[in-house]
N, C-alpha and C positions, 0 to 999 in steps of 0.2 A: 415699567411694570411695578416699581416699588410704590408708585403713587395710588396703585389700586388697593383699596381697602378689603377687609373681609367681606363686607356687604356688597361691595363692588364685584368680587368674584362669585358671591352668591347670585346676584342678578345676571351676570354674564352667563353662568352655568345655567341657571333656570331658564333662560331666553333660548339657548342653543339646545340644550338636552331636554328639558322640561317642555318647551313649546316647538322649538324649530325642527328637530328630528321628526317627532310624531307628525306635525303638521306638513312637512315635505313628503314624508312616506305617504300620508292620506292623499296629497295631490297627486303624486305620482300613480297610487295604486287605484284609490276610489275616492272621488271627491265627497261622498257620503261619510268618509271616515274624519273629515275635517272638523275642527272646532266650530267654526260658523255654521255648518250643516247641521251638527248636532245641537247647538244653540238654538237656532231658528226652527229646528224640526220639533223641539219640545214645545214651541208656541205655536204649532201647526200653521206656519206661514205658507201662503199659496206662491211656491216657488216660481210658477210660470208668470204670475202677477204679483210680486213682493210689495209693490207700492201702490196696491189697491186700498188706500187708507180709509175708505168707508168700511171695510171689513175689520179694521183694527180694533181691539177691545182696550178698554183703559190699560190693561196690564201691557199690551204691546206699546201703547205710547208712552208708558212709565219706562219699560226696557229701551226702547228707541231714545227717549230723552237722556237717560242715563249713559247710555253708549255714547251719544253726540257729546255730552259733557265730558266724558272720560276721553274722547277723541281730542277735544278742545284743550284739555288739561296736558294730554302727552304732547299734542303739537306745542304747545307753549312752553312746557317744562323741558323737553328733550330737544327740540328744533331750535327754539329759541333761546332757552336757558332762563327763562322767566319762571316766577313762582317757585324759588328754591327755599 
């Protein structure tokens, strides 16, 4: 535990308290209370057919590509330890 810095504790606490607890509560009580439901609800995604790309506007494509880049970065950074 001595090797965890102040920023390390910040990110651990944020992940558990700031994200993990509210997201878990939302998943248990009502899926519409989750972060993803709120985020995509703002963009008026058609949930029964979310991959109907013909209906996507440029902002949908922008958000989708930003999220894809973020997931790729997270995968490389957290899982494989690259891009430090």
